C-alpha positions as CSV (number, residue, x, y, z in Angstrom):
1,X,72.8,10.5,-7.0
2,X,70.0,9.5,-4.5
3,X,71.2,6.2,-2.9
4,X,67.8,3.8,-3.2
5,X,67.0,2.0,0.2
6,X,65.9,-1.5,-0.6
7,X,62.5,-2.9,0.9
8,X,62.4,-5.0,3.0
9,X,60.8,-8.7,2.7
10,X,58.4,-8.2,5.7
11,X,57.1,-4.7,4.1
12,X,56.8,-6.3,0.5
13,X,54.5,-9.1,1.9
14,X,50.7,-8.0,2.4
15,X,49.3,-7.7,5.6
16,X,47.0,-10.2,7.4
17,X,43.6,-9.4,8.0
18,X,42.8,-9.5,11.6
19,X,39.0,-10.2,13.1
20,X,38.7,-6.5,13.9
21,X,39.5,-4.9,10.7
22,X,36.7,-8.2,9.3
23,X,34.4,-7.5,11.7
24,X,34.9,-3.6,10.9
25,X,33.8,-4.2,7.4
26,X,31.0,-6.2,7.8
27,X,29.6,-3.4,10.1
28,X,30.1,-1.3,7.0
29,X,28.4,-3.8,4.9
30,X,25.5,-4.1,6.9
31,X,25.0,-0.2,7.1
32,X,25.2,0.5,3.5
33,X,22.8,-2.6,2.5
34,X,20.2,-1.0,5.6
35,X,20.5,2.5,3.8
36,X,20.0,0.9,0.5
37,X,16.3,-0.5,2.0
38,X,15.5,2.7,3.6
39,X,15.9,4.6,0.5
40,X,14.2,1.7,-1.9
41,X,11.3,2.2,0.8
42,X,11.2,6.2,0.1
43,X,11.5,5.2,-3.3
44,X,8.9,3.1,-3.1
45,X,6.3,5.7,-1.2
46,X,6.9,8.2,-3.1
47,X,5.9,6.6,-6.0
48,X,3.2,5.9,-4.7
49,X,2.5,9.2,-4.0
50,X,3.9,10.5,-7.8
51,X,0.2,8.1,-8.6
52,X,-1.9,10.2,-5.8
53,X,-0.4,12.8,-7.4
54,X,-1.6,11.8,-10.9
55,X,-5.0,11.2,-9.5
56,X,-4.9,14.3,-8.3
57,X,-4.2,16.0,-11.0
58,X,-6.4,14.1,-12.8
59,X,-9.2,15.2,-11.2
60,X,-7.8,18.5,-11.0
61,X,-7.8,18.6,-14.7
62,X,-11.4,17.8,-15.2
63,X,-12.6,20.4,-12.8
64,X,-10.6,23.0,-14.8
65,X,-12.3,22.0,-17.6
66,X,-15.4,22.0,-16.5
67,X,-14.7,25.8,-15.2
68,X,-13.5,26.3,-18.4
69,X,-16.9,25.5,-20.0
70,X,-19.2,27.7,-17.6
71,X,-16.8,30.4,-17.9
72,X,-16.7,30.0,-22.1
73,X,-19.5,33.1,-22.0
74,X,-17.5,35.1,-19.8
75,X,-14.4,34.5,-22.5
76,X,-16.9,35.2,-25.5
77,X,-18.1,38.5,-23.9
78,X,-14.3,39.9,-22.8
79,X,-12.5,38.5,-26.3
80,X,-15.6,38.5,-28.9
81,X,-15.4,35.7,-29.4
82,X,-18.8,33.8,-29.9
83,X,-19.5,30.3,-28.4
84,X,-20.3,27.2,-31.4
85,X,-23.0,25.4,-30.7
86,X,-22.9,21.9,-29.1
87,X,-22.2,19.0,-31.4
88,X,-26.2,17.5,-31.8
89,X,-27.6,14.6,-29.4
90,X,-30.9,13.4,-30.4
91,X,-32.3,13.5,-26.5
92,X,-35.4,12.6,-26.9
93,X,-38.4,12.2,-24.2
94,X,-42.1,11.0,-23.9
95,X,-45.1,13.1,-24.2
96,X,-46.1,13.0,-19.9
97,X,-49.5,10.3,-20.0
98,X,-51.0,13.0,-18.0
99,X,-51.3,15.5,-21.1
100,X,-50.9,13.1,-23.9
101,X,-53.9,12.9,-26.6
102,X,-54.2,10.1,-28.8
103,X,-55.5,11.8,-32.3
104,X,-51.1,13.3,-31.8
105,X,-49.7,9.9,-31.8
106,X,-45.9,10.0,-32.6
107,X,-45.6,13.5,-31.5
108,X,-42.1,13.4,-29.1
109,X,-40.3,16.2,-26.7
110,X,-37.0,16.5,-27.4
111,X,-34.1,18.5,-26.2
112,X,-33.1,21.4,-28.9
113,X,-30.1,21.3,-30.5
114,X,-28.4,23.1,-33.8
115,X,-30.7,21.2,-36.5
116,X,-33.4,22.2,-35.0
117,X,-32.7,26.3,-35.1
118,X,-34.3,27.0,-38.4
119,X,-37.4,26.0,-37.4
120,X,-37.4,27.8,-33.8
121,X,-36.2,31.3,-35.6
122,X,-39.6,30.4,-38.1
123,X,-41.9,30.3,-35.1
124,X,-39.9,33.2,-32.9
125,X,-41.2,35.1,-36.3
126,X,-44.6,33.9,-36.5
127,X,-45.4,34.6,-32.3
128,X,-43.4,37.5,-31.9
129,X,-42.8,41.2,-32.5
130,X,-39.5,41.9,-33.9
131,X,-38.0,43.5,-30.3
132,X,-38.6,40.6,-28.5
133,X,-36.8,38.5,-31.0
134,X,-33.7,37.2,-30.2
135,X,-30.9,36.2,-32.2
136,X,-29.5,32.7,-33.2
137,X,-26.2,32.9,-30.5
138,X,-28.7,33.5,-27.7
139,X,-29.9,30.0,-27.9
140,X,-26.4,28.7,-28.7
141,X,-25.2,30.2,-25.5
142,X,-28.6,28.2,-23.3
143,X,-27.4,25.3,-25.0
144,X,-24.1,25.6,-23.1
145,X,-25.4,27.1,-19.9
146,X,-29.0,24.7,-19.5
147,X,-29.9,22.6,-21.9
148,X,-32.1,20.5,-19.9
149,X,-34.3,23.7,-20.0
150,X,-34.3,24.0,-24.0
151,X,-37.1,21.9,-25.0
152,X,-39.1,21.2,-29.0
153,X,-42.1,19.6,-29.4
154,X,-41.9,17.5,-33.0
155,X,-44.6,15.6,-34.9
156,X,-44.0,13.3,-37.8
157,X,-44.5,13.6,-41.3
158,X,-46.9,13.8,-42.4
159,X,-48.9,15.9,-40.9
160,X,-52.1,14.7,-40.2
161,X,-55.2,16.6,-42.2
162,X,-57.2,16.7,-38.9
163,X,-54.1,18.1,-36.9
164,X,-53.1,21.1,-39.2
165,X,-52.6,21.8,-42.8
166,X,-49.2,24.2,-43.2
167,X,-49.3,26.4,-46.2
168,X,-47.2,25.8,-49.0
169,X,-43.8,27.5,-49.6
170,X,-43.9,30.8,-51.0
171,X,-40.9,30.4,-53.1
172,X,-41.6,27.8,-55.8
173,X,-38.4,27.3,-56.8
174,X,-36.7,26.4,-53.1
175,X,-36.6,22.4,-52.0
176,X,-39.3,21.1,-49.6
177,X,-37.1,19.7,-46.6
178,X,-37.6,16.1,-46.2
179,X,-36.8,16.0,-42.2
180,X,-38.6,13.3,-40.6
181,X,-40.6,16.3,-38.6
182,X,-42.0,19.6,-37.9
183,X,-41.5,21.4,-34.6
184,X,-44.7,22.9,-33.4
185,X,-43.1,24.7,-30.6
186,X,-40.9,24.7,-28.3
187,X,-40.1,25.9,-24.7
188,X,-36.8,27.7,-22.8
189,X,-36.7,27.9,-18.9
190,X,-33.7,28.2,-16.7
191,X,-33.1,27.6,-13.3
192,X,-34.0,31.6,-11.3
193,X,-35.3,33.6,-8.7
194,X,-38.6,33.9,-7.3
195,X,-39.2,37.8,-7.6
196,X,-36.6,38.4,-10.8
197,X,-37.1,38.7,-14.1
198,X,-34.5,37.7,-17.7
199,X,-34.4,39.9,-20.4
200,X,-34.0,39.2,-24.1
201,X,-30.5,38.3,-25.3
202,X,-28.9,38.7,-21.9
203,X,-26.4,36.0,-21.9
204,X,-24.1,37.6,-19.3
205,X,-26.7,37.7,-17.3
206,X,-27.3,34.2,-16.7
207,X,-24.0,33.3,-16.7
208,X,-23.5,35.3,-13.7
209,X,-26.4,33.9,-12.1
210,X,-24.6,30.5,-12.5
211,X,-21.6,31.8,-11.1
212,X,-23.4,33.7,-8.3
213,X,-24.9,30.2,-7.4
214,X,-21.5,28.2,-7.3
215,X,-20.0,30.7,-5.0
216,X,-23.0,30.1,-2.4
217,X,-24.1,34.1,-3.1
218,X,-27.7,33.2,-4.3
219,X,-29.8,29.6,-4.4
220,X,-31.9,28.7,-6.8
221,X,-36.0,28.7,-5.9
222,X,-37.6,28.8,-9.4
223,X,-37.7,27.8,-12.4
224,X,-38.4,30.6,-14.9
225,X,-40.1,30.3,-18.4
226,X,-38.2,32.9,-20.9
227,X,-40.2,31.5,-24.1
228,X,-43.1,30.0,-24.4
229,X,-43.9,29.2,-28.3
230,X,-46.3,27.5,-30.5
231,X,-46.6,28.2,-34.2
232,X,-50.2,29.8,-35.2
233,X,-51.0,26.8,-37.5
234,X,-51.1,24.3,-34.2
235,X,-52.7,26.5,-31.7
236,X,-55.6,24.9,-30.1
237,X,-54.1,21.4,-30.6
238,X,-53.1,21.0,-27.0
239,X,-49.4,21.8,-28.2
240,X,-48.3,23.9,-25.5
241,X,-48.9,21.2,-22.5
242,X,-46.7,18.6,-22.9
243,X,-44.0,21.4,-23.3
244,X,-45.5,23.0,-20.1
245,X,-45.7,19.5,-18.2
246,X,-42.0,19.0,-19.0
247,X,-41.1,22.2,-17.3
248,X,-43.1,21.1,-14.2
249,X,-40.7,17.6,-14.3
250,X,-38.2,20.1,-14.9
251,X,-39.1,21.7,-11.3
252,X,-39.6,18.6,-9.7
253,X,-36.5,16.9,-10.7
254,X,-34.8,20.4,-9.6
255,X,-36.2,20.6,-6.1
256,X,-38.2,23.9,-6.2
257,X,-41.8,24.3,-5.7
258,X,-42.4,27.4,-8.5
259,X,-42.4,28.8,-11.8
260,X,-42.3,31.9,-13.0
261,X,-42.6,33.8,-16.1
262,X,-43.3,37.1,-17.3
263,X,-46.4,37.8,-19.6
264,X,-47.4,39.9,-22.3
265,X,-51.0,41.4,-22.2
266,X,-52.3,39.5,-24.8
267,X,-51.3,36.1,-22.7
268,X,-52.5,36.6,-19.3
269,X,-55.7,35.2,-19.2
270,X,-54.2,32.0,-20.8
271,X,-51.2,31.8,-18.1
272,X,-53.8,32.2,-15.9
273,X,-55.6,29.1,-17.1
274,X,-52.2,27.1,-17.1
275,X,-52.8,28.0,-13.2
276,X,-50.2,30.6,-12.9
277,X,-51.6,34.1,-10.5
278,X,-50.1,37.7,-11.4
279,X,-48.1,38.6,-8.8
280,X,-47.0,42.3,-9.9
281,X,-46.8,44.5,-13.0
282,X,-43.8,45.4,-14.8
283,X,-42.5,47.3,-17.7
284,X,-41.0,44.7,-20.0
285,X,-38.7,46.3,-23.2
286,X,-41.7,48.7,-23.0
287,X,-44.4,46.9,-23.1
288,X,-46.6,46.6,-20.1
289,X,-46.4,43.3,-18.4
290,X,-47.2,41.1,-15.7
291,X,-44.9,38.6,-13.4
292,X,-46.6,35.6,-12.8
293,X,-45.8,32.2,-10.6
294,X,-47.4,29.1,-10.4
295,X,-46.6,26.8,-6.9
296,X,-46.6,22.9,-7.9
297,X,-48.8,21.1,-5.5
298,X,-46.2,18.5,-4.4
299,X,-42.3,17.3,-4.9
């Protein structure tokens, strides 16, 4: 059996705290406090950086969304998914005073939207041969790419008799639309490059031009009129003037001095009267046509 050794009195009592051990503990405490203060400072810095990261992230997400919108056409062509018409926005412009006429009081220019499509397609059918008529998807694509260049001219209903008398609907059973205005015509314009042309229904080509400009490979130097259409019932009434004046204003806003287009043979004289000059002949969808330009006098 092991013997038990009794503890001495000195060993059972706590050791007295010496000044040296107290100083050591204070040093450790001070070091811990300093470390804690440093960690708090680092934490505050990280929080500030986190806020900065959030701001940068938000900016990146906004830029990504803008890129997604611009690349929507590319995704549609690759995936076969057509773009939908943008939400209707009633954006109107006053008719420039330099072309306004008193007997057209109440007419106005507006940015094209989906509610205009039926009337626009009707005007297109009246103005062009089927080979030059575009599907509604082409108009939707343009509204996504450059809505500023799609402009309609509207006249208030009821129309003044001295301005025009429209034929009655052919289908007597069809309801007559009760719209507050009638579209007399429209224009499709785009930022483009002098000397070049744009084919019908070529949304992919428009998307590629946007990409080339964004990448710095090309630079817009003109506004190109892809289409100007005035319903035959409104011709010789001065309706093309406000549409073309709007294109002039668009070119000025874009900082370019030239407006270009391709004129079909029967429209050449009209464009010459509007200040355009013939530059070269070309074959446009199998039809001999003329590339024309107009230089604005001042920006």
